[in-house]
C-alpha positions in Angstrom: -0.7 13.6 -54.8 1.4 10.6 -54.1 0.4 7.3 -55.4 -2.0 5.4 -53.2 -1.2 1.9 -51.9 -4.5 0.1 -51.7 -4.9 -3.3 -50.0 -5.1 -6.4 -52.1 -5.8 -9.9 -50.8 -2.9 -11.8 -52.4 0.7 -10.6 -51.7 3.4 -11.4 -54.2 5.5 -14.3 -52.9 9.0 -15.0 -54.2 9.7 -18.3 -55.9 12.2 -19.2 -53.2 11.3 -17.1 -50.1 14.3 -18.2 -47.9 16.8 -17.3 -50.6 15.1 -14.0 -51.1 15.2 -13.2 -47.4 18.9 -14.2 -47.0 19.8 -12.0 -50.0 18.0 -9.0 -48.6 19.6 -9.5 -45.2 23.1 -9.6 -46.8 22.4 -6.3 -48.5 20.9 -4.7 -45.4 22.6 -1.7 -43.8 22.5 -2.7 -40.1 23.8 0.6 -38.8 20.4 2.3 -38.3 19.1 -0.8 -36.6 22.1 -1.0 -34.3 21.8 2.7 -33.5 18.1 2.3 -32.4 18.8 -0.9 -30.5 21.8 0.8 -28.7 19.7 3.9 -27.7 16.9 1.7 -26.4 19.3 -0.4 -24.3 20.9 2.8 -22.9 17.5 4.2 -22.0 16.3 1.0 -20.2 19.7 0.8 -18.4 18.9 4.2 -16.9 15.7 2.8 -15.4 17.1 -0.5 -14.3 20.2 1.1 -12.7 18.4 3.9 -11.0 18.8 3.6 -7.2 16.9 6.7 -6.2 14.9 4.6 -3.7 18.0 3.1 -2.2 17.9 0.0 -4.4 18.2 -0.7 -8.1 15.6 -2.8 -9.9 17.4 -5.1 -12.2 15.8 -8.5 -12.7 14.1 -9.1 -9.4 11.4 -6.4 -9.1 8.4 -5.0 -11.0 7.1 -1.4 -10.7 3.5 -2.6 -10.6 1.9 -5.7 -8.9 0.0 -6.4 -12.1 3.3 -7.6 -13.5 3.3 -10.3 -11.0 -0.2 -11.3 -11.9 1.0 -12.0 -15.5 3.9 -14.0 -14.0 1.4 -16.2 -12.1 -0.3 -17.1 -15.4 3.0 -17.3 -17.3 4.4 -19.7 -14.7 1.2 -21.8 -15.0 1.5 -21.9 -18.8 5.2 -22.9 -18.6 4.5 -25.7 -16.1 1.0 -26.9 -17.1 0.2 -25.3 -20.5 -2.8 -23.8 -18.7 -3.9 -20.3 -17.6 -4.5 -21.1 -13.9 -4.5 -18.6 -11.0 -5.0 -21.2 -8.3 -3.8 -24.7 -9.2 -6.3 -26.4 -11.4 -8.7 -23.5 -11.7 -8.7 -21.5 -14.9 -9.2 -17.7 -14.7 -9.1 -14.8 -17.0 -7.4 -12.3 -14.7 -4.7 -11.2 -17.1 -5.3 -8.3 -19.5 -3.1 -10.0 -22.0 -3.3 -13.8 -22.4 -0.8 -13.5 -25.3 1.8 -11.9 -23.1 1.4 -14.6 -20.4 1.7 -17.3 -23.1 4.8 -15.6 -24.7 6.6 -15.1 -21.4 5.6 -18.6 -20.2 6.8 -20.2 -23.4 10.2 -18.4 -23.4 10.7 -19.1 -19.7 10.0 -22.8 -20.2 13.0 -22.8 -22.5 15.4 -20.6 -20.6 14.2 -21.1 -17.1 16.1 -24.4 -16.7 19.2 -22.5 -17.8 19.0 -20.2 -14.8 17.1 -17.3 -16.4 14.5 -16.0 -13.9 10.9 -15.2 -15.0 11.3 -11.5 -14.1 14.4 -11.3 -16.3 12.6 -13.1 -19.1 9.7 -10.7 -19.0 11.9 -7.6 -18.9 14.2 -8.8 -21.7 11.2 -9.6 -23.9 9.9 -6.1 -23.2 13.2 -4.6 -24.3 13.3 -6.8 -27.4 9.8 -5.8 -28.4 10.6 -2.2 -27.8 13.6 -2.4 -30.1 11.5 -4.1 -32.8 8.9 -1.4 -32.4 11.6 1.2 -32.9 12.7 -0.6 -36.1 9.2 -0.8 -37.4 8.7 2.9 -36.6 11.7 3.7 -38.7 10.5 1.5 -41.6 7.0 3.1 -41.6 8.4 6.6 -41.7 10.8 5.5 -44.5 7.8 4.4 -46.5 5.7 7.4 -45.7 8.4 10.1 -46.2 10.7 8.4 -48.6 13.5 9.9 -46.4 15.9 7.5 -44.7 17.2 10.0 -42.1 13.7 10.9 -41.0 13.0 7.2 -40.4 16.1 6.8 -38.3 15.2 9.9 -36.4 11.7 8.6 -35.7 13.0 5.2 -34.5 15.6 7.0 -32.3 12.8 9.1 -30.7 10.9 5.9 -29.8 14.1 4.5 -28.3 14.8 7.5 -26.0 11.1 8.2 -25.0 11.2 7.6 -21.2 7.5 6.5 -20.7 8.0 3.9 -23.4 11.3 2.7 -21.8 9.5 2.5 -18.4 6.9 0.3 -19.9 9.5 -1.9 -21.6 10.9 -3.1 -18.2 7.6 -3.1 -16.3 6.8 -6.8 -16.9 3.6 -5.7 -18.7 2.3 -6.3 -22.2 2.7 -2.7 -23.4 5.5 -3.3 -25.9 3.9 -6.5 -27.2 0.7 -4.7 -28.0 2.6 -1.8 -29.5 4.7 -4.0 -31.7 1.7 -5.9 -33.1 -0.2 -2.6 -33.6 2.7 -1.1 -35.6 3.0 -4.3 -37.7 -0.7 -4.3 -38.4 -0.9 -0.8 -39.6 2.3 -1.3 -41.7 0.9 -4.4 -43.3 -2.4 -2.6 -44.0 -0.5 0.2 -45.7 1.2 -2.4 -47.9 -2.0 -4.2 -48.7 -1.1 -7.4 -47.0 -4.6 -8.2 -45.8 -4.1 -11.8 -44.7 -1.1 -10.8 -42.5 -3.1 -7.8 -41.3 -6.0 -10.0 -40.3 -3.7 -12.3 -38.3 -2.1 -9.4 -36.5 -5.5 -7.9 -35.6 -6.4 -11.3 -34.1 -3.2 -11.2 -32.0 -3.9 -7.7 -31.0 -7.2 -8.8 -29.3 -5.2 -11.4 -27.3 -2.6 -8.7 -26.4 -5.0 -6.1 -25.1 -8.8 -5.8 -24.9 -8.5 -2.5 -26.8 -7.5 -4.6 -29.8 -11.3 -4.9 -30.5 -11.5 -1.2 -31.0 -8.5 -1.2 -33.5 -10.0 -4.2 -35.3 -13.3 -2.3 -35.6 -11.6 0.7 -37.1 -9.8 -1.5 -39.7 -12.9 -3.4 -40.5 -14.9 -0.2 -41.0 -12.1 1.1 -43.2 -12.0 -1.9 -45.4 -15.8 -1.8 -45.9 -15.8 1.9 -46.6 -13.0 1.5 -49.1 -14.8 -1.2 -51.0 -18.0 0.9 -51.1 -16.0 4.0 -52.3 -14.5 2.1 -55.2 -17.9 0.9 -56.5 -18.7 2.1 -60.0 -22.2 0.5 -59.9 -25.0 -0.3 -57.5 -24.0 -3.6 -55.9 -24.4 -4.9 -52.4 -21.5 -7.4 -52.2 -19.3 -9.3 -54.6 -16.7 -12.1 -54.5 -13.8 -9.7 -54.0 -15.6 -8.1 -51.1 -16.0 -11.4 -49.5 -12.3 -12.3 -50.0 -11.1 -9.1 -48.4 -13.5 -9.3 -45.4 -12.6 -13.0 -44.8 -8.9 -12.1 -44.9 -9.4 -9.5 -42.2 -12.2 -11.0 -40.1 -11.2 -14.7 -40.3 -8.2 -14.7 -38.0 -9.9 -12.3 -35.6 -13.0 -14.4 -35.3 -10.9 -17.5 -34.7 -8.5 -16.0 -32.1 -10.9 -13.5 -30.6 -13.7 -16.2 -30.6 -11.4 -18.7 -28.8 -10.6 -16.1 -26.1 -14.2 -15.2 -25.7 -15.2 -18.8 -25.4 -12.5 -19.3 -22.7 -13.8 -16.3 -20.8 -17.3 -17.7 -21.0 -16.2 -20.9 -19.4 -14.7 -18.9 -16.6 -17.2 -16.2 -15.8 -20.2 -16.7 -18.1 -19.5 -13.7 -20.3 -17.2 -13.2 -23.4 -15.2 -10.6 -21.5 -12.2 -11.2 -19.2 -12.4 -10.8 -15.5 -10.3 -7.7 -15.7 -12.8 -5.8 -17.9 -15.8 -6.9 -15.8 -14.1 -5.9 -12.5 -12.5 -2.6 -13.7 -14.7 -1.0 -16.3 -17.4 1.5 -15.5 -20.2 2.9 -17.5 -19.0 6.3 -18.6 -21.6 7.1 -21.3 -21.4 6.9 -25.1 -19.2 9.9 -25.5 -17.7 10.9 -22.1 -16.3 14.3 -23.2 -15.1 15.3 -19.7 -13.2 12.0 -19.2 -11.6 12.2 -22.6 -10.4 15.7 -21.9 -8.9 14.3 -18.7 -7.0 11.8 -20.8 -5.5 14.6 -22.9 -4.6 16.7 -19.8 -3.4 13.8 -17.7 -1.6 11.7 -20.3 -0.8 13.4 -23.6 0.0 16.8 -22.0 2.7 15.0 -19.9 4.4 12.8 -22.5 8.0 14.0 -23.0 7.5 15.1 -26.6 4.2 16.8 -25.8 4.9 18.3 -22.4 4.6 22.0 -21.4 5.1 24.6 -24.2 5.8 21.8 -26.7 2.2 20.5 -26.4 0.4 22.8 -28.9 3.1 22.6 -31.5 3.8 18.9 -31.4 0.1 18.0 -31.1 -0.6 20.3 -34.1 2.1 18.3 -36.0 0.3 15.1 -35.1 -3.0 16.4 -36.5 -1.3 17.7 -39.6 0.5 14.4 -40.1 -2.7 12.5 -39.7 -4.5 14.6 -42.3 -1.6 14.2 -44.7 -1.6 10.4 -44.3 -5.3 10.2 -44.9 -5.1 12.5 -48.0 -2.1 10.6 -49.4 -2.9 7.0 -48.6 -6.7 7.3 -48.3 -8.3 4.3 -46.6 -5.0 2.4 -46.4 -3.8 5.0 -43.9 -6.9 5.1 -41.7 -5.8 2.5 -39.1 -2.5 4.4 -38.6 -4.3 7.7 -38.0 -7.3 6.3 -36.1 -5.5 4.0 -33.7 -4.6 6.7 -31.2 -8.1 8.1 -31.5 -9.7 4.7 -30.9 -7.4 3.9 -28.0 -8.1 7.3 -26.4 -11.8 6.7 -26.7 -11.6 3.1 -25.4 -9.7 4.2 -22.3 -11.8 7.3 -21.7 -15.1 5.5 -22.0 -14.0 2.7 -19.6 -12.4 4.2 -16.6 -12.9 7.4 -14.6 -9.7 9.4 -14.9 -8.3 12.6 -13.5 -6.6 15.5 -15.3 -3.5 15.3 -13.1 -0.2 13.7 -14.1 -0.7 10.0 -14.3 1.5 7.3 -12.8 2.2 4.0 -14.5 -1.0 2.4 -13.2 -2.9 4.5 -15.7 -0.2 5.4 -18.3 0.2 1.7 -19.3 -3.2 1.8 -21.0 -1.9 4.3 -23.6 1.9 3.9 -23.7 1.6 1.5 -26.6 0.6 4.3 -29.0 3.7 6.4 -28.4 5.4 5.1 -31.6 2.2 6.0 -33.6 2.2 9.5 -32.1 5.9 9.9 -33.1 5.2 8.7 -36.6 2.4 11.2 -37.1 4.4 14.0 -35.4 7.4 13.5 -37.7 5.2 13.4 -40.8 3.3 16.5 -39.6 6.5 18.5 -39.2 7.7 17.3 -42.6 4.4 18.4 -44.2 4.6 21.8 -42.6 8.2 22.2 -43.7 7.4 21.2 -47.3 4.4 23.6 -47.4 6.6 26.5 -46.4 9.1 25.4 -48.9 6.5 25.2 -51.6 5.2 28.6 -50.8 8.7 30.0 -51.0 9.4 28.4 -54.3 6.1 29.1 -56.1 5.4 32.6 -54.8 8.1 35.1 -55.7 8.5 37.5 -52.8 7.5 41.1 -53.4 10.5 42.4 -51.5 13.4 41.4 -49.3 11.2 41.7 -46.2 8.8 39.0 -47.4 11.7 36.7 -48.3 12.9 37.1 -44.7 9.5 36.2 -43.5 9.5 33.0 -45.5 13.0 32.0 -44.3 12.0 32.9 -40.7 9.0 30.6 -41.0 11.1 27.7 -42.3 13.6 28.2 -39.4 10.7 28.2 -36.9 9.4 24.9 -38.2 12.9 23.5 -38.1 13.6 24.7 -34.5 10.2 23.4 -33.4 10.7 20.0 -35.0 14.2 19.5 -33.6 14.2 21.3 -30.2 10.6 21.3 -28.8 10.2 17.5 -28.5 13.4 17.4 -26.4 12.7 20.2 -23.9 11.2 17.9 -21.2 13.3 14.9 -22.0 16.1 15.2 -19.4 13.8 16.0 -16.5 11.4 13.2 -17.6 14.2 10.7 -17.7 15.2 11.7 -14.2 11.6 11.8 -12.9 10.3 8.6 -14.4 13.5 6.6 -13.6 13.1 7.7 -10.0 9.4 6.7 -10.1 10.5 3.3 -11.5 12.9 2.8 -8.7 10.4 3.8 -6.0 7.5 1.9 -7.6 9.6 -1.2 -7.7 10.7 -0.8 -4.1 7.1 -0.2 -2.9 5.9 -3.4 -4.6 8.9 -5.4 -3.4 8.7 -4.1 0.2 4.9 -4.5 0.7 3.5 -7.0 -1.9 6.5 -9.3 -2.1 7.4 -8.8 1.5 3.9 -9.8 2.7 3.9 -12.7 0.3 7.1 -14.1 1.8 5.6 -13.6 5.3 2.6 -15.7 4.1 4.8 -18.5 2.8 6.8 -18.6 6.0 4.1 -18.2 8.6 0.7 -19.5 7.4 -0.5 -23.1 7.3 -0.2 -24.8 3.9 -3.9 -25.2 3.7 -4.7 -21.5 4.6 -7.1 -19.7 2.3 -6.2 -16.1 1.9 -8.0 -13.1 0.4 -6.0 -10.3 -1.1 -6.4 -6.8 -2.6 -3.1 -6.9 -4.6 -3.3 -10.3 -6.3 0.0 -10.7 -8.0 3.1 -11.1 -5.8 1.1 -12.6 -2.9 -0.1 -15.5 -5.2 3.2 -15.9 -6.9 5.3 -16.1 -3.7 2.7 -16.9 -1.1 1.9 -20.3 -2.4 -1.5 -20.4 -0.8 -5.0 -20.8 -2.2 -5.8 -17.1 -3.0 -9.1 -15.2 -3.5 -8.8 -11.9 -5.3 -11.2 -9.7 -3.4 -11.3 -7.2 -6.3 -12.4 -10.0 -8.7 -9.7 -9.7 -11.3 -8.5 -13.2 -10.7 -11.5 -14.7 -8.9 -14.6 -14.3 -11.1 -17.0 -15.2 -8.3 -15.9 -12.1 -6.4 -16.7 -9.6 -9.2 -19.1 -6.9 -7.9 -19.2 -8.4 -4.4 -18.5 -6.4 -1.2 -15.1 -7.8 -0.1 -16.0 -8.5 3.5 -19.4 -10.1 2.6 -17.5 -12.3 0.1 -14.8 -13.2 2.7 -17.4 -14.2 5.2 -19.3 -16.3 2.7 -16.1 -18.2 1.6 -14.8 -18.4 5.2 -11.5 -16.9 4.1 -8.9 -17.5 6.8 -6.7 -14.4 6.3 -7.1 -11.0 4.5 -4.2 -9.1 3.2 -5.3 -5.6 2.2 -4.2 -1.9 2.6 -5.3 -0.6 5.9 -8.7 1.2 6.0 -11.5 1.8 8.3 -13.5 -0.7 6.3 -11.2 -3.6 7.2 -10.2 -2.4 10.6 -13.9 -2.4 11.6 -14.6 -6.0 10.4 -15.7 -7.8 13.6 -14.6 -11.2 12.4 -10.9 -10.3 12.1 -7.9 -9.1 14.1 -4.7 -7.6 12.7 -1.7 -10.0 13.0 1.0 -8.4 10.8 1.6 -5.0 9.2 4.1 -3.8 6.6 4.4 -0.1 6.0 6.5 2.2 3.6 7.4 5.8 4.3 7.0 6.9 0.7 4.3 5.4 -1.5 4.3 6.2 -5.2 2.2 3.4 -6.8 0.4 1.3 -4.2 -3.2 1.6 -3.0 -2.0 2.5 0.5 1.2 2.9 2.5 0.3 0.3 5.0 -0.7 -3.3 4.3 -2.3 -5.4 7.1 -2.8 -9.1 7.6 -6.1 -10.0 9.3 -6.8 -13.4 10.8 -10.5 -14.2 10.6 -12.4 -15.9 13.4 -15.8 -17.1 12.4 -16.3 -19.5 15.4 -16.3 -17.1 18.4 -19.7 -15.7 19.4 -20.1 -12.0 18.5 -21.6 -9.9 21.3 -23.1 -6.7 19.9 -23.1 -3.4 21.8 -26.2 -1.3 22.2 -27.0 0.1 18.8 -28.9 3.0 20.3 -26.0 4.4 22.2 -23.9 7.1 20.4 -20.6 5.4 21.5 -18.5 8.5 20.8 -16.2 9.6 23.6 -16.1 13.3 22.7 -19.9 13.5 22.5 -20.5 11.6 25.8 -18.2 14.0 27.7 -20.5 16.9 27.0 -23.0 18.1 29.5 -26.0 17.2 27.3 -29.1 15.0 27.5 -30.9 13.0 24.8 -34.4 14.2 24.2 -35.2 12.5 20.9 -33.9 9.7 18.7 -34.6 8.9 15.0 -33.6 5.4 13.8 -33.8 5.2 10.0 -34.1 1.8 8.5 -35.2 -0.2 11.6 -37.1 2.2 13.7 -40.1 -0.2 14.1 -38.1 -1.9 17.0 -39.0 1.1 19.1 -42.0 3.0 17.7 -41.1 6.3 19.3 -37.8 6.3 17.3 -39.4 5.3 14.0 -39.4 7.3 10.8 -43.2 7.6 10.9 -43.0 9.3 14.3 -40.7 12.0 12.9 -42.3 12.6 9.5 -39.1 11.3 7.9 -38.6 12.1 4.2 -35.9 11.3 1.7 -34.9 13.0 -1.5 -33.3 10.5 -3.8 -34.0 7.6 -1.5 -32.2 4.4 -2.0 -32.3 1.1 -0.1 -32.1 -0.2 3.5 -28.8 -1.7 4.3 -27.5 -3.5 7.4 -23.9 -3.2 8.7 -22.1 -4.7 11.6 -18.7 -3.3 12.5 -16.4 -2.4 15.4 -16.9 1.2 16.7 -14.5 3.7 18.2 -15.0 2.3 21.7 -14.3 -1.3 20.5 -17.8 -2.4 20.7 -19.5 -4.2 17.8 -22.7 -2.7 16.5 -25.2 -4.1 14.1 -27.5 -1.5 12.7 -29.6 -0.7 9.6 -29.6 2.4 7.6 -31.3 4.2 4.7 -29.2 5.4 1.8 -30.0 8.4 -0.3 -28.5 10.7 -2.9 -30.1 14.0 -2.1 -31.3 14.9 1.3 -33.2 13.7 4.4 -35.7 15.6 6.5 -37.5 14.9 9.8 -39.1 16.7 12.7 -37.7 16.4 16.2 -38.4 17.7 19.7 -36.7 20.9 20.7 -36.7 23.7 23.3 -37.5 27.2 21.9 -34.6 29.6 22.1 -32.1 27.0 23.3 -29.1 25.2 21.7 -30.0 22.0 19.8 -27.2 19.4 19.3 -27.7 16.8 16.6 -25.5 13.7 16.3 -25.4 11.3 13.4 -24.1 7.7 13.0 -22.8 7.1 9.5 -20.4 4.8 7.7 -17.6 5.2 5.2 -19.9 5.7 2.3 -20.3 9.3 3.4 -17.3 11.4 4.3 -18.4 14.7 2.8 -20.4 17.7 3.9 -24.0 18.2 4.9 -25.9 21.5 4.4 -28.0 22.0 7.5 -31.4 23.7 7.6 -33.7 24.3 10.6 -37.4 25.1 9.7 -36.3 26.1 6.2 -33.5 28.4 7.3 -29.9 27.5 6.3 -27.8 27.0 9.4 -24.5 26.2 7.8 -22.2 23.5 6.5 -21.5 20.4 8.6 -18.2 18.8 7.5 -18.3 15.2 8.8 -15.0 14.2 10.5 -13.1 11.0 9.6 -13.1 8.3 12.3 -10.7 5.4 12.9 -13.4 2.8 12.2 -16.1 2.1 9.8 -18.9 3.5 12.0 -18.5 7.2 12.8 -20.5 9.5 15.0 -20.3 13.2 14.6 -22.3 16.1 16.0 -23.4 19.6 14.9 -24.6 22.5 17.1 -27.7 24.4 15.9 -27.6 27.9 17.5 -30.6 28.8 19.7 -31.6 31.6 17.3 -32.8 28.9 14.8 -35.0 27.1 17.4 -38.4 28.8 17.6 -40.8 26.1 18.8 -40.9 22.7 20.6 -40.9 20.9 17.3 -38.2 21.7 14.7 -38.0 20.4 11.2 -34.4 19.6 10.2 -33.1 19.1 6.7 -29.7 17.7 5.7 -28.5 18.0 2.1 -25.6 15.7 1.2 -22.6 17.3 -0.6 -20.5 14.1 -1.2 -16.8 13.9 -1.8 -15.6 13.3 -5.4 -16.4 9.8 -6.5 -19.2 9.3 -3.9 -22.9 9.2 -4.9 -24.8 8.3 -1.7 -25.3 9.4 1.8 -26.6 7.2 4.6 -28.0 7.5 8.1 -28.0 4.8 10.7 -29.1 6.8 13.8 -29.8 10.4 14.8 -29.7 11.7 18.4 -31.1 15.0 19.5 -29.6 16.7 22.6 -30.1 19.8 24.7 -27.9 21.0 27.5 -28.4 19.3 30.9 -29.3 22.6 32.5 -32.0 23.3 29.9 -33.5 19.8 30.4 -33.5 20.3 34.2 -35.1 23.8 34.0 -37.8 22.9 31.4 -38.5 19.4 32.6 -38.5 18.0 29.1 -38.5 14.2 28.9 -35.0 12.8 28.4 -34.0 9.4 27.2 -31.9 7.2 29.5 -29.8 5.1 27.1 -28.5 3.0 30.0 -32.0 1.8 31.0 -32.5 -1.4 29.1 -36.2 -1.8 30.1 -37.0 1.6 28.5 -34.4 1.5 25.8 -33.8 -2.2 24.8 -30.8 -3.2 22.8 -32.1 -3.5 19.2 -29.5 -5.9 18.2 -30.6 -8.6 20.6 
């Protein structure tokens, strides 16, 4: 077993550090460093120069609007030494305050010389990517004691397309990756004070830094306990080591937590509060989605290479742990911790991810490459050991050993590169289209804001980066990332409360149906690869004009009103007390998984504005209505965007079929379902509707039910019908 490098608190310091550094630099062979830097620059050139979308993306575009969010804070730091989203108002809407500070500081120096802030961010990303490649090379040198393997590992980092994409994205990926690599390298060498400082910086670079710090802290404690030769709780050396690791983290992480507390009343940034969801302690399904959606589509792990290269990562991790013991734990556990952190925070799919989700894990690509290289080396050495120590019985067995070695060599050299050419093309095209999408819609709408809106206009946005950076108006982030008071609030409710003058959001029935606003400007793209929608609309809000509500008891659905049918019963969940005959009590109304009563007011298909109350539920609803035995019964339902799935329909306990609710153009929808005459056996029928929601939905809702029979049946039987146009018998419940 190789000698183990264990951490010590005090690193050896040369008597004259500057002279020692200069002497080492003079003897340094710069060719490997130049090779890695050159490869990295070629790779990012492929992305910046790609014009697959019709336009290249040099130093004026970002492939994600979140990059512009960081630029808002970077500009604020450069100009005011503050992290402001709106002037004078601190916020914690950036995932990486350190990235905003670094970009802002560098731009404050080079901006006056004509260097744009986008160019500053991209050049810093490329610089940090090159440094990460160099560090990868040095770590593999240390682990393998083989110079060529180190150069090979650094070169793999430089040509990995996902990593190059992130380098010119304007995001903090490479900064976090570089600090992570430096931290695990320092930990391997026993430089605990430096390691502690780097862990503190990691927390400022990405929230997941807390997870990595926790791994390192647990490793340090476990190592100290393992080395005990007597029963002892804690000693002075323990204290020194823990202070070296914890001290910088407590100072830097504590300062960031205190800042967050002044902004939103919690130690967590807005981004975490607005985005994270409770996924359970160990969300196995979501973690599997991470492997299938992310790892399985990385260039060196894609397709047929996945089982081989991932096996090499596992073997490499085991070897590092066995060889370096606790000192190697952060290196091995960092990808595990990052995967858990992401998988336990966000609901993810098992499909190929785009950069919006990839960015959370792209920082660990160099670590994966290190472990993969060491794994292949370990497998090769094991085969070689078997061949040298076990004399083959015959020529056939010798061929088997040689064949095994050749397979390992081919797998190590060829498999990681199988998907590389196609991934370069695919991801560079994505970069071009993403950048064009963000530039055309987010930046385009921001420029329209700056040119057309009053200087004192207050705007609410869904994409909060470019529109704040270029729009130059007081901006509310309706998602809450950059406006802490909006976290967890329904956007339209928040907009009405704050009397926001204009909304800029991707078109949806939710916003199109808002009765306070009218669309005044639209930007659309034909091909959308990264945005939340292909069409963004500007809505001007009018809170002064009187709102005239339409009759909430009318179905207001053209297709339904054209049918030759008559209303014989109405069930009004939520506010049926206004007309007792429509009430829940009058219809033995029952809910399974009942929720709350909600009130909504939106435009309807016929351009009327309806205010209505509803009950929400997660299971089913059941009620009894009038009917005519042996005749067709038509049921119609008013619902909102919370339910766009399928209902299983039952009549007197018999399953009728599935009712797939149709999408409507506005927030309120009305749809109908025909129950065949064979299911109607008496003058009272108990109906049951079980909700089968679409993925990601949890609740159904009902605002109003109408029960119809054909006009001819109503005339022949003389059953009482409801005249919805007669206000005296059927008053408008919204008045």
